[in-house]
C-alpha positions, 0 to 999 in steps of 0.5 A: 477584562479580568474574567476575559483574561482568566478564561484565556489563561485557562484555555491557552494550555489546551490550545498549546497542548493541541499544537503539541500533538500536531493535526489528525491525519487521514490515510485515504489510500494505498500507503497513505496520502500520496501513496509515500508510506509516511505518517505524519501525525504527532502525539504518538506513544514512544513505546508499546504498554506491557499489556499490548495495545487497546482496542478502540473497537472490533468488528467481524469481517470476511476473508481478503488482503486488502488493507484499509483506507480511512478518510473523513470520520469513515474506515472503508475495507473490502472483503469476500465470501467464496460460494460454490466452485470459483464464484463468491461475493466481494464487498465494500463496507463503510464503518464509522471510524469512532465506533466501528458500527457498519454505515453501509454496505455494497456488495457483487458477485464475482468469479475468481476462476484462474485466480491463485490466492483466492482469498479476496480483494488485494487493492486498498480503496482510494477515497477522494472527497464524496466518493470512494473507488474499489477494485476487487481481485477479478477487476471489477471496478466501482466508483461510490458514494461514499456517504451512502455506498449508492453504485455511481459508475463501474468497469469490469476489466475483463468485459469491458477491456478485455484484459487476462487476469494475472495468475495472482489477480488484480492488485493496483489500487485506483489512483486519483490525479485532479479529475482523473482516476487512473488505474493499471487495467491491463487491457488489450490491445493498448490500454495497460493504463486507462484514465477516467473522469472521475466523476462520470467514468468517461475514458479520457486516455489509454496507454501502453500494451499489457505485454505477457504479464500486466504485473501488480505493482501500483501506479505513482505520481511524481514530478522531477524537474518540473515535469509530472510524471505518472510511474507504471512498472510493467514485468519488461519495463519502467514507464513514465507517462505524462498524467494529462494524456498517458504519452510516454515520456520515457521507458527503462528495460528491466526483465521480471521474472513471472510478472512479480511487480509487486512492491510499489515504485519508491520515490525520493527527489530524482530517484526511483527504486524498483525491487522484485523477488527474483531479479533484485533491485534498480535505481534511476534518476529522473531529469525531467522527461528522462531518466537514466539507470544508476544501477542494478542488482546482478543476482536473478535468484530468489536465494542468492541474493546480492542486494535487495529482492523484495516481494509483498513489502515496499522498501523505504529511502532514508538519506543516503540509504535504502531499508526493505525485506528481501525475498526470505525474511532478511531485513537489509540496509543498502548504500543508496548510491550503488546498491552495496549491503551494508548490513542484514538482520532476521529481526524483523520477521524472526524467521528465514522463510520465503515471503517473510514480510513486513510493511514498513512506514515512517513517522517522525525519525522511526518507523513503524513495521507490521510483520506477516506474523502479526506483530507491530515493530517501533524501530530505528533505522540507521547505517549502524543497524537495526534498532528495535524500540518496542514491539507488540502482537496486534493481529492474528495470522490467518492467511495461508502462504503456500508454504510452511511458516512457524505460525502456520498463517500470515497476515499480508494486509497493509493497516492504515495510520489515521487520527493517532490509530492504527486501523489493521484487518485479517480474514476474521476481523477488523480493529481499531487500536489507539497508538496516542501518546498518554 
């Protein structure tokens, strides 16, 4: 008995330490679990070391904008190698999370004809148990065995649904809802959104006409007053569909120039925020199978902006305030109730440049923000202002932005935060850094 008690005293500190560190967590889809942009792990460092982040591993990779997904001890990431003309090869790589070793790869030929910024896939893989779903820039969707990479089923949007590719390619990552896989397909005449059986690929339902332009925003799931809803943002309106059968619940008109529905719709309770580069932001309040507009910005200019005109990045709602990056890199705070601007700063992006951006992820009472200069920032946000806690360089900018930038290139890929690490990529490599508190 004494030996048993002695053993417990030795084990107890380890158990308490593990409990204090919190449960490790995967990042299985775009913006993490539930697409919420929230990193729930604890035991994370308070500040970056003076010498920068320590890489657990790094591996060479081809071009691409899509961020990685992390699930079940594996990292999934897509890339692209250009061939003659507009052709090339897209790949999905599966890496061991701890070592970075390539476990398997699957590749397919694609044609990027008509796609601007043809740098590679845009959509983060979606991992669900024994399957991983990935769609490339030209709309080739694969369901693969997550252990072996074997193709279980696939769809080609243009061939199977008559999709007319938008100018910047397909960006919407597939979404899991129970036994369904849902995606923004842009099919004509009535398949903007399609749901399939996630196991067999059999179509379950289709909904909505794609309109003049299908847009780029990710679909998200929510619940309001006990009603489950699939939120779809098309350049003419925000739609709510019943995810069970695709029937329309409500729609709110919002005209978006050049189809630039890029930022993911942001959910906070019954509130729903959308924000676009030219046309600014709109806040809705959902009430079951209905919704009403609370306010909408008045500016249709990318330069003379009144509230928040997001493009590459997705804003966040924290309490009674909205935080996000505007059209020329201005990090702004707005009042949630009115859309009125509280403050702005260029401290996050460092330069007032068209499309300057960063990705914002909440972790406890603070935020991790990776800007397109390849820096990772820890910050606290409040209506009093932007408070930078720590900043470090962690990813070389390699993507041509299409306009003049101080560093010549940008990093437009959303990293994955999983198991007390950050996994990030550019057009040359994928890297895993420890963010654990030592």
